[in-house]
C-alpha positions as CSV (number, residue, x, y, z in Angstrom):
1,M,70.3,86.1,65.5
2,P,73.6,85.8,63.6
3,T,75.4,89.1,63.2
4,S,75.2,88.7,59.4
5,Y,71.4,89.2,59.5
6,I,71.4,92.3,61.6
7,P,70.5,95.4,59.7
8,Q,73.5,97.7,59.3
9,T,71.7,100.5,61.3
10,Q,71.9,98.2,64.3
11,A,75.4,97.0,63.8
12,L,78.9,98.5,63.6
13,Q,81.8,97.4,61.5
14,L,84.9,97.1,63.7
15,P,88.5,96.2,62.6
16,F,89.6,93.0,64.3
17,F,93.2,92.1,63.8
18,N,93.6,91.9,59.9
19,C,89.9,91.8,59.1
20,R,86.6,93.7,59.7
21,Q,83.6,92.2,61.4
22,W,80.0,93.4,62.0
23,V,79.2,93.6,65.7
24,S,75.7,94.0,67.0
25,C,75.2,97.3,68.9
26,S,73.3,95.4,71.5
27,D,76.5,93.5,72.4
28,I,78.5,96.7,73.0
29,V,78.3,97.9,76.6
30,R,80.4,101.1,76.1
31,F,83.3,102.8,74.4
32,E,86.2,104.5,76.0
33,G,88.4,107.0,74.2
34,V,92.1,106.4,74.4
35,G,93.7,109.1,72.3
36,N,93.1,108.3,68.7
37,Y,92.0,104.8,69.6
38,T,88.9,103.5,71.2
39,R,88.5,100.6,73.7
40,C,85.3,98.7,73.1
41,Y,83.7,96.8,76.0
42,F,81.4,93.9,75.2
43,R,78.5,92.2,77.0
44,D,80.5,89.0,77.5
45,G,83.3,91.0,79.4
46,S,85.8,91.1,76.5
47,K,87.3,94.3,75.2
48,I,89.3,95.3,72.2
49,L,91.3,98.4,71.2
50,V,90.2,99.8,67.8
51,A,92.2,102.1,65.6
52,R,89.3,104.6,65.3
53,S,88.6,107.7,67.4
54,L,85.5,107.9,69.6
55,K,84.2,110.7,67.4
56,V,84.4,108.5,64.3
57,L,82.7,105.6,66.0
58,S,80.0,107.7,67.5
59,G,79.0,109.0,64.1
60,R,78.4,105.5,62.9
61,L,76.1,104.4,65.8
62,P,72.2,104.4,65.6
63,D,70.6,107.5,67.0
64,G,69.5,107.2,70.6
65,A,71.2,103.9,71.3
66,F,74.3,105.5,72.9
67,V,74.8,108.6,75.0
68,R,78.1,110.6,75.4
69,V,78.5,111.3,79.1
70,H,82.2,112.4,79.1
71,R,84.8,113.2,76.5
72,K,86.2,109.7,77.0
73,H,83.0,107.7,77.5
74,L,80.1,106.7,75.2
75,L,77.6,104.4,76.8
76,N,75.0,102.0,75.5
77,V,71.7,103.1,77.1
78,Q,70.6,99.4,77.5
79,F,73.3,98.9,80.1
80,I,72.8,102.0,82.2
81,R,71.4,101.1,85.6
82,S,71.3,104.5,87.3
83,L,72.6,108.0,87.3
84,S,74.2,109.5,90.4
85,V,74.0,113.2,90.1
86,A,75.5,113.8,93.5
87,F,78.7,111.9,92.5
88,C,78.6,112.8,88.8
89,Q,78.7,109.2,87.6
90,V,76.7,106.6,85.8
91,I,76.3,103.1,87.3
92,M,76.4,100.4,84.6
93,S,74.5,97.1,84.8
94,N,77.8,95.3,85.4
95,G,78.6,97.6,88.4
96,E,81.1,99.8,86.7
97,Q,81.1,103.5,87.7
98,I,81.6,105.8,84.7
99,P,82.3,109.5,85.4
100,V,79.9,112.1,83.9
101,A,81.3,115.5,82.9
102,R,79.9,118.3,85.1
103,R,78.7,120.1,82.0
104,R,76.8,117.0,80.9
105,V,75.0,116.2,84.1
106,A,71.9,118.2,83.3
107,E,71.8,116.7,79.8
108,C,72.2,113.2,81.2
109,R,69.5,113.7,83.8
110,A,67.0,114.9,81.1
111,Y,67.9,112.0,78.9
112,W,67.6,109.5,81.7
113,A,64.2,111.0,82.7
114,S,63.0,110.6,79.1
115,L,63.9,106.9,79.2
116,N,61.9,106.2,82.4
């Protein structure tokens, strides 16, 4: 489905170079906070740096589609493969290991259990 036909609740407007484009939330694997910027990682392996904070972007995402596991990481639940409580990390479908904040482990475990 072309991105132009995706309802705005399932898409996110991101600034690309000198323009803005709608991006389907299902194409976004995760966000990583980098100061006042956010690095967006996509399904195809590409990534971009956006001049928006992680807090601003998280407020524009559909409820339940993404989970905040760390102050620097916001993950798309579709791409989470497993949660390792012992190592305080999430394993993504592409094999990436994302750290989970110790204070968010219980919250992540409960969230993961509700999905399965």
